C-alpha positions in Angstrom: 32.9 6.9 -2.8 34.3 9.6 -0.6 33.2 13.2 -0.7 36.4 14.5 -2.2 36.3 12.1 -5.2 32.6 12.9 -5.7 33.3 16.7 -5.8 36.3 16.3 -8.1 34.4 14.1 -10.5 31.4 16.4 -10.4 33.5 19.6 -10.9 35.3 18.1 -13.9 32.1 17.0 -15.5 30.4 20.3 -14.8 33.1 22.5 -16.3 33.1 20.4 -19.4 29.3 20.6 -19.9 28.9 24.2 -19.0 31.7 25.1 -21.3 29.9 23.4 -24.2 33.0 21.3 -25.0 34.4 18.4 -22.9 35.4 15.1 -24.3 32.3 14.4 -26.4 33.3 11.4 -28.4 31.7 9.6 -31.2 29.4 7.0 -29.6 30.5 3.4 -30.1 28.6 0.2 -30.0 29.5 -2.1 -27.0 29.5 -5.6 -25.8 28.7 -7.1 -22.4 31.1 -10.0 -21.7 29.3 -10.7 -18.5 26.4 -11.8 -20.6 28.6 -13.5 -23.2 27.3 -11.2 -26.0 29.3 -10.8 -29.2 31.1 -7.6 -29.9 29.4 -4.7 -31.6 31.9 -2.0 -32.3 29.7 0.0 -34.7 29.3 3.7 -34.0 26.0 4.0 -35.9 24.5 1.2 -33.8 24.9 3.2 -30.6 23.8 6.4 -32.3 20.6 4.8 -33.5 19.8 3.4 -30.1 20.4 6.8 -28.4 18.3 8.7 -30.9 15.5 6.4 -31.8 15.0 5.4 -28.1 16.4 6.0 -24.7 19.7 4.3 -25.2 20.6 0.6 -25.0 20.1 -2.0 -22.4 22.5 -4.9 -22.2 22.3 -6.9 -25.4 20.7 -4.2 -27.6 23.7 -3.2 -29.7 24.5 -6.8 -30.6 20.9 -7.4 -31.6 20.7 -4.3 -33.7 24.0 -5.0 -35.4 22.7 -8.5 -36.3 19.4 -7.4 -38.0 20.8 -4.2 -39.5 19.9 -0.5 -39.3 16.9 -0.4 -41.6 15.4 -3.6 -40.2 15.6 -2.2 -36.7 14.0 1.1 -37.8 11.1 -0.8 -39.4 10.7 -3.0 -36.3 10.5 0.2 -34.2 8.1 1.8 -36.6 5.7 -1.2 -36.3 5.9 -0.8 -32.5 4.4 -4.3 -32.0 7.0 -5.9 -29.8 5.5 -7.6 -26.8 5.6 -5.5 -23.6 6.8 -6.7 -20.2 3.6 -8.2 -18.7 4.6 -7.3 -15.2 5.0 -3.7 -16.1 1.8 -3.6 -18.2 -0.1 -5.1 -15.2 1.4 -2.6 -12.8 0.3 0.3 -15.0 -3.1 -1.2 -15.8 -3.9 -1.3 -12.1 -3.2 2.4 -11.5 -6.3 4.4 -10.6 -5.7 7.0 -13.3 -6.1 4.3 -15.9 -9.1 2.6 -14.4 -11.2 5.6 -13.4 -12.6 8.4 -15.5 -11.9 12.0 -14.6 -15.3 12.4 -13.0 -14.6 9.4 -10.7 -11.3 10.5 -9.3 -12.6 12.8 -6.6 -11.2 10.6 -3.8 -7.7 10.7 -5.3 -5.5 13.7 -4.6 -4.2 15.7 -7.5 -0.7 14.9 -6.4 -1.3 11.2 -6.4 -2.9 11.3 -9.8 0.1 13.2 -11.2 2.6 10.8 -9.6 0.8 7.8 -11.1 0.9 9.2 -14.5 4.6 10.2 -14.2 5.4 6.7 -12.8 3.7 5.1 -15.8 5.6 7.3 -18.3 8.9 6.4 -16.6 8.2 2.7 -16.4 7.2 2.5 -20.1 10.3 4.5 -21.2 12.6 2.3 -19.2 11.2 -1.1 -20.0 9.3 -1.0 -23.3 11.0 -2.7 -26.2 9.1 -0.3 -28.5 11.5 2.5 -27.7 10.7 4.8 -30.7 7.1 4.7 -29.8 7.8 5.8 -26.2 10.1 8.5 -27.4 7.4 9.8 -29.7 4.9 9.8 -26.8 7.2 12.1 -24.9 7.8 14.3 -28.0 4.0 14.7 -28.6 3.3 15.2 -24.9 5.6 18.2 -25.1 4.1 19.4 -28.4 0.6 19.2 -27.0 1.7 20.2 -23.5 -0.9 20.4 -20.7 0.0 21.6 -17.3 -1.4 19.1 -14.7 -1.9 21.5 -11.8 -4.3 23.8 -13.7 -7.9 23.2 -12.7 -8.7 19.5 -13.1 -5.7 18.7 -15.4 -4.4 16.0 -13.1 -7.7 14.1 -13.6 -8.2 14.8 -17.3 -4.6 14.2 -18.6 -4.7 10.4 -18.3 -7.5 10.2 -20.8 -5.6 12.6 -23.1 -2.4 10.6 -22.6 -4.2 7.4 -23.8 -6.7 8.7 -26.4 -4.7 11.5 -28.0 -1.0 11.0 -27.5 -0.5 7.2 -27.3 -3.3 6.4 -29.8 -1.8 8.7 -32.5 1.9 8.8 -31.6 2.9 7.0 -34.8 -0.3 7.6 -36.8 -1.5 10.6 -38.8 -0.6 14.0 -37.4 -4.0 15.6 -38.5 -5.8 12.9 -36.6 -3.9 13.7 -33.4 -4.6 17.4 -33.8 -8.3 16.7 -34.1 -8.2 14.4 -31.1 -6.4 17.0 -29.1 -8.9 19.7 -30.0 -11.7 17.6 -28.6 -9.7 16.5 -25.5 -11.3 17.8 -22.3 -7.8 18.2 -20.8 -6.8 20.5 -23.7 -10.1 22.3 -23.8 -9.8 23.2 -20.1 -6.0 24.0 -20.1 -6.3 26.5 -23.0 -9.7 27.8 -21.9 -11.7 26.7 -24.9 -14.4 25.3 -22.7 -15.2 29.0 -22.0 -15.3 29.9 -25.7 -18.7 31.1 -26.8 -20.3 33.4 -29.4 -20.1 37.1 -28.7 -17.1 36.7 -26.3 -14.8 34.3 -28.2 -11.8 33.1 -26.2 -8.7 33.1 -28.4 -6.3 31.1 -26.3 -6.7 27.8 -28.0 -7.0 29.2 -31.5 -3.6 31.0 -31.0 -1.7 28.1 -29.6 -3.2 25.7 -32.2 -1.7 27.7 -35.0 1.5 29.0 -33.3 2.6 25.8 -31.5 0.6 22.8 -32.7 0.5 23.4 -36.5 1.6 26.4 -38.6 4.4 27.7 -36.3 5.0 31.3 -35.2 6.0 32.3 -38.7 3.4 30.2 -40.4 1.7 33.0 -42.3 -1.4 33.5 -40.1 -2.6 36.9 -38.9 -4.4 38.1 -35.8 -7.6 38.1 -37.9 -7.1 34.4 -38.5 -6.8 33.8 -34.8 -10.1 35.6 -34.3 -11.8 33.6 -37.0 -10.4 30.3 -35.8 -11.6 31.2 -32.3 -15.1 31.7 -33.7 -15.0 28.3 -35.3 -14.3 26.7 -32.0 -17.0 28.4 -30.0 -19.2 25.8 -28.4 -16.4 23.2 -28.1 -16.6 22.5 -24.4 -16.9 19.9 -21.7 -20.0 18.0 -20.6 -21.0 19.1 -17.1 -24.8 18.6 -17.1 -26.5 16.6 -14.4 -27.4 13.1 -15.5 -25.0 13.1 -18.5 -21.6 11.5 -18.9 -19.6 14.3 -17.4 -16.1 15.2 -18.4 -16.4 14.3 -22.0 -16.3 16.5 -25.1 -19.5 18.4 -25.8 -20.4 20.6 -28.8 -22.9 23.1 -27.4 -24.7 24.5 -30.4 -26.3 27.3 -28.3 -22.8 28.7 -27.7 -21.6 28.4 -31.2 -21.1 31.3 -33.6 -22.5 29.8 -36.8 -21.8 32.7 -39.1 -19.4 32.8 -42.1 -15.7 32.8 -41.4 -12.5 33.0 -43.4 -9.3 31.2 -42.3 -6.1 31.6 -44.2 -8.1 32.9 -47.1 -10.4 29.9 -47.1 -14.2 30.5 -46.7 -15.9 28.4 -44.0 -19.6 28.5 -44.8 -22.2 29.4 -42.2 -24.4 26.7 -40.6 -21.7 24.0 -40.3 -21.9 23.7 -36.5 -19.1 21.4 -35.1 -17.8 20.9 -38.7 -16.5 24.5 -38.7 -13.8 23.6 -36.2 -13.1 20.3 -37.9 -12.7 22.2 -41.2 -10.2 24.6 -39.6 -8.1 21.6 -38.6 -8.3 20.2 -42.1 -7.1 23.5 -43.6 -4.2 24.2 -41.2 -2.9 20.6 -41.0 -2.7 20.4 -44.8 -0.9 23.7 -45.1 2.8 23.8 -46.2 3.7 25.8 -43.1 2.5 23.0 -40.8 4.6 20.5 -42.9 7.7 22.7 -42.4 7.0 23.3 -38.7 6.5 19.6 -37.8 9.5 18.6 -40.0 11.7 21.1 -38.2 10.5 19.9 -34.9 11.1 16.2 -35.6 14.5 16.8 -37.2 15.5 19.0 -34.3 14.8 16.2 -31.9 16.5 13.4 -33.8 19.4 15.2 -35.6 19.4 18.8 -34.2 19.2 22.1 -35.9 21.0 23.1 -39.1 19.9 20.4 -41.5 17.7 22.3 -44.0 17.9 19.6 -46.7 16.6 17.0 -44.4 13.9 19.3 -43.1 12.7 19.9 -46.7 12.6 16.2 -47.4 10.6 15.5 -44.3 8.2 18.3 -45.0 7.7 16.9 -48.5 6.9 13.5 -47.0 4.4 15.2 -44.7 2.6 16.7 -47.6 2.8 13.6 -49.8 1.4 11.3 -47.0 -1.0 13.8 -45.5 1.0 13.9 -42.2 1.9 10.3 -41.8 4.3 10.2 -38.8 5.8 6.8 -39.5 6.8 8.0 -43.0 8.5 11.1 -41.7 10.4 9.2 -39.1 11.5 6.6 -41.6 13.1 9.5 -43.7 14.9 10.8 -40.6 16.1 7.6 -39.0 17.5 6.2 -42.3 19.2 9.5 -43.2 22.9 10.1 -43.4 22.2 13.2 -41.2 21.3 11.0 -38.3 24.7 9.5 -38.2 26.7 12.7 -39.1 25.0 15.1 -36.8 26.7 16.3 -33.6 25.7 15.1 -30.2 22.4 16.3 -28.7 21.9 17.1 -25.0 19.9 14.7 -22.9 17.2 16.4 -21.0 16.7 15.2 -17.4 14.0 12.7 -18.3 16.2 11.3 -21.0 19.2 11.2 -18.7 17.3 9.3 -15.9 15.8 6.8 -18.3 19.0 6.1 -20.2 20.9 5.7 -16.9 18.3 3.2 -15.6 18.5 1.3 -18.9 22.3 1.4 -19.1 22.8 -0.2 -15.6 20.0 -2.7 -16.3 18.1 -1.4 -13.3 15.2 -3.2 -11.7 13.0 -0.3 -10.7 9.4 0.5 -9.7 9.9 4.1 -10.9 8.3 5.1 -7.7 8.5 8.2 -5.5 12.3 8.1 -4.8 13.1 8.1 -8.6 10.5 10.7 -9.3 11.9 12.9 -6.5 15.3 12.9 -8.3 13.5 13.8 -11.5 11.6 16.6 -9.7 14.9 18.1 -8.4 16.1 18.2 -12.1 12.9 20.1 -13.0 11.6 17.6 -15.6 8.5 15.8 -14.3 6.0 15.0 -17.1 3.1 17.4 -17.3 4.5 20.0 -14.9 5.6 22.7 -17.4 3.1 25.6 -17.0 3.5 27.1 -20.5 1.9 25.6 -23.6 5.2 25.3 -25.5 6.4 22.3 -23.5 9.7 21.8 -21.8 12.7 23.4 -23.5 15.0 21.3 -25.7 18.3 23.3 -25.8 21.2 22.4 -23.5 21.5 25.8 -21.9 18.0 25.4 -20.3 19.3 22.4 -18.4 22.8 23.3 -17.2 21.4 24.1 -13.8 20.5 20.4 -13.3 24.1 19.1 -13.2 24.3 18.7 -9.4 21.0 17.0 -9.3 22.2 14.7 -12.1 25.4 13.8 -10.2 23.3 13.1 -7.0 21.1 10.8 -9.0 24.0 9.0 -10.6 25.7 8.5 -7.2 22.5 7.2 -5.6 21.8 4.9 -8.5 25.4 3.5 -8.7 25.6 2.9 -5.0 22.1 1.3 -4.7 20.7 4.1 -2.5 17.4 4.6 -4.4 14.6 2.7 -2.7 12.8 0.4 -5.1 15.6 0.6 -7.7 18.7 -1.7 -8.0 21.4 -1.8 -10.7 21.9 -5.3 -12.1 24.8 -4.5 -14.3 27.9 -6.6 -13.6 26.3 -8.6 -10.8 28.8 -11.1 -9.5 31.8 -9.5 -11.1 34.6 -9.3 -8.6 37.6 -8.5 -10.8 38.1 -4.7 -10.6 39.6 -4.2 -14.0 36.7 -6.3 -15.5 34.2 -4.2 -13.6 35.7 -0.9 -14.9 35.5 -2.3 -18.4 31.9 -3.2 -18.0 31.1 0.3 -16.8 32.9 1.8 -19.8 31.1 -0.5 -22.2 27.6 -0.5 -20.8 27.3 3.1 -19.9 29.5 4.9 -22.4 29.5 2.4 -25.3 33.3 2.2 -25.3 34.4 -1.2 -26.7 37.0 -3.4 -25.0 39.8 -2.4 -27.4 39.2 1.3 -26.7 38.8 1.3 -22.9 42.1 3.2 -22.7 40.3 6.2 -24.2 37.5 6.2 -21.6 37.4 8.9 -19.0 40.3 8.6 -16.5 37.8 8.8 -13.6 36.2 5.6 -14.8 39.4 3.8 -15.6 41.0 4.6 -12.2 37.9 4.1 -10.1 38.6 2.2 -6.8 35.4 0.2 -6.9 32.8 -0.9 -9.5 30.2 1.5 -7.9 32.5 4.4 -8.2 33.3 3.5 -11.8 29.6 3.3 -12.5 29.0 6.7 -10.9 31.9 8.2 -12.8 30.5 6.9 -16.1 27.0 8.1 -15.4 28.2 11.5 -14.2 30.7 12.0 -17.1 30.2 14.7 -19.7 29.9 12.0 -22.4 26.8 10.4 -20.8 25.0 13.8 -20.8 24.7 13.6 -24.6 23.1 11.3 -27.1 
């Protein structure tokens, strides 16, 4: 594709996205004639695949249309579909998943970070359990840890496995407790320094403001101080001859006096149970139910659906924070299908593009470099609130997105190759495949696809125009 065409396509897409308008169409199902798949022209099918996961790979829409919406949701909630053994083996061999934090001294921080980011990308692209991987990303943001701080690069892999992946579809209170005892979180929010007499409030504040109750959840500064006292002595094992880098409750540092949290008395003498009792109190609070419901609804349907948020909050309270039950309420709701398009953050964009073009990729440094230029590498957000979700936060990534789309479509990313439409020589057929596979436009509606895709002089340019289009920046 020549430079003039690239700039023209990019400018058109950028103006549409920056303007908040553009031709954002209802997403359609699609078929892939090059794989002899039956037609699937159902809008809700594409919507479900874009929201519950990272968008379809060839064959997904037909499969979902065949088993039905609710059956697909239940399949995804079980999260027990067999993983690609090659991908699983590649991840299992990574140093960050074979060594403990205390054994990673010979690995650079940068290498540890890259391995974890590569694993996250590989799983998101290739896992058939798409909802599970999306929830892993959501909770990784919710319990955000900045890898470059202290030994975060070495500690996050254990947190990723034992906190996020273990509880991603389980009970929310269990995940909060696991996070509270995670050495990665203890170090990131300074609770490993929290001791009686000089209580450190960092973790206590973020636990209530971000992880559970929400900023308007009804707690006071006095509650922050009392919660901080409850978590004194929650630290990281560092003694010689012990299993270093694990959670340690140091009774000598613990303030074992009486405390009051949200009006509830926590008796003296409880030791480590004082902190555990705090988590029981705040994770069963209605404010936490509302906060988590709002967060999940925002991710899957967007803001402005108070009825759905109330229903999901009620499910939280009824099930004691069962994540699967909340997701079932959201994914089977009419709001999911009626809500307006949601912006794809860069990680979502990259993964959905790789899936759409049926890419074979190692998710190595060249792909991660593109994601880095978009500002969305996992575990690289320094603040505890996680990467922003609104579209305005990511409008500055448009040029980097176009560069990635162009490199992907033209096969210029080392270790990554699009397999979509291999062997197709007829140009009109190639354009149609690009429309269907990337944008979900069915054969009978190809005339409504973006003009840049319909008039592209080559399959690669059609693929680029589809990936760079305003339509593909939304889900």
